[in-house]
C-alpha positions as semicolon CSV with decimal commas, in nm:
position;residue;x (nm);y (nm);z (nm)
1;M;0,012;0,000;-0,023
2;C;0,271;0,218;0,082
3;D;0,439;0,142;-0,186
4;W;0,206;0,203;-0,444
5;A;0,102;0,492;-0,267
6;E;0,503;0,636;-0,308
7;Q;0,496;0,538;-0,714
8;I;0,202;0,702;-0,774
9;F;0,265;1,051;-0,593
10;G;0,589;1,043;-0,471
11;P;0,768;1,062;-0,177
12;V;0,666;1,240;0,135
13;R;0,818;1,541;0,201
14;D;0,625;1,617;0,523
15;P;0,397;1,375;0,705
16;A;0,195;1,706;0,828
17;S;0,043;1,640;0,412
18;L;-0,108;1,307;0,502
19;V;-0,292;1,392;0,861
20;E;-0,422;1,764;0,665
21;R;-0,521;1,493;0,355
22;A;-0,663;1,241;0,614
23;S;-0,853;1,549;0,768
24;V;-1,028;1,641;0,418
25;E;-1,145;1,228;0,412
26;M;-1,219;1,220;0,763
27;K;-1,520;1,563;0,656
28;E;-1,604;1,289;0,335
29;L;-1,620;0,973;0,532
30;G;-1,882;1,223;0,770
31;E;-2,068;1,306;0,481
32;A;-2,135;0,966;0,375
33;V;-2,189;0,885;0,728
34;E;-2,488;1,156;0,750
35;A;-2,581;1,077;0,401
36;R;-2,596;0,680;0,542
37;D;-2,433;0,566;0,223
38;V;-2,323;0,233;0,317
39;S;-2,100;0,217;-0,017
40;E;-1,933;0,514;0,009
41;V;-1,880;0,492;0,390
42;G;-1,699;0,232;0,339
43;K;-1,507;0,391;0,083
44;E;-1,388;0,671;0,302
45;A;-1,247;0,428;0,587
46;A;-1,031;0,257;0,394
47;D;-0,920;0,614;0,216
48;V;-0,854;0,783;0,565
49;L;-0,646;0,410;0,635
50;I;-0,457;0,450;0,382
51;L;-0,311;0,788;0,478
52;L;-0,234;0,654;0,833
53;Y;-0,044;0,359;0,747
54;R;0,133;0,600;0,473
55;L;0,202;0,830;0,809
56;A;0,316;0,552;0,977
57;D;0,527;0,435;0,747
58;Q;0,725;0,766;0,778
59;F;0,838;0,682;1,130
60;G;0,903;0,283;1,116
61;L;0,613;0,242;1,303
62;D;0,368;-0,054;1,221
63;L;0,015;0,060;1,271
64;D;-0,107;-0,314;1,307
65;Q;0,111;-0,340;1,612
66;E;0,031;0,011;1,749
67;V;-0,242;-0,084;1,716
68;Q;-0,266;-0,355;1,921
69;A;-0,006;-0,218;2,164
70;K;-0,266;0,094;2,224
71;M;-0,596;-0,177;2,275
72;A;-0,315;-0,334;2,589
73;I;-0,368;0,061;2,714
74;N;-0,686;0,075;2,655
75;R;-0,800;-0,220;2,791
76;S;-0,630;-0,211;3,141
77;R;-0,826;0,135;3,205
78;T;-1,135;0,168;3,344
79;W;-1,388;0,412;3,053
80;V;-1,734;0,572;3,158
81;S;-1,965;0,540;2,885
82;K;-2,095;0,842;2,757
83;G;-2,436;0,672;2,608
84;D;-2,342;0,767;2,244
85;G;-2,110;0,484;2,158
86;T;-1,854;0,639;2,270
87;G;-1,649;0,724;2,624
88;S;-1,307;0,813;2,759
89;H;-1,136;0,654;3,061
90;L;-1,062;0,774;3,371
């Protein structure tokens, strides 16, 4: 995925550009969710993930490993539900 992106778009000069682009894709994802357009939700969510994988790669990180490590932290925390499917830790 990252190799493909570099071949198509070239090397990343500033990782912040990936964050900015991911923000654009998140906005598009939000629009797809509001429209309840399942097909677009899948495509836009994938676009966000592709950018996040590329961002992690810029820092020599394996995003799958980072998610697993973060989930271990999350599982050890005490959480408070906000009642909307989200929450925050104490």
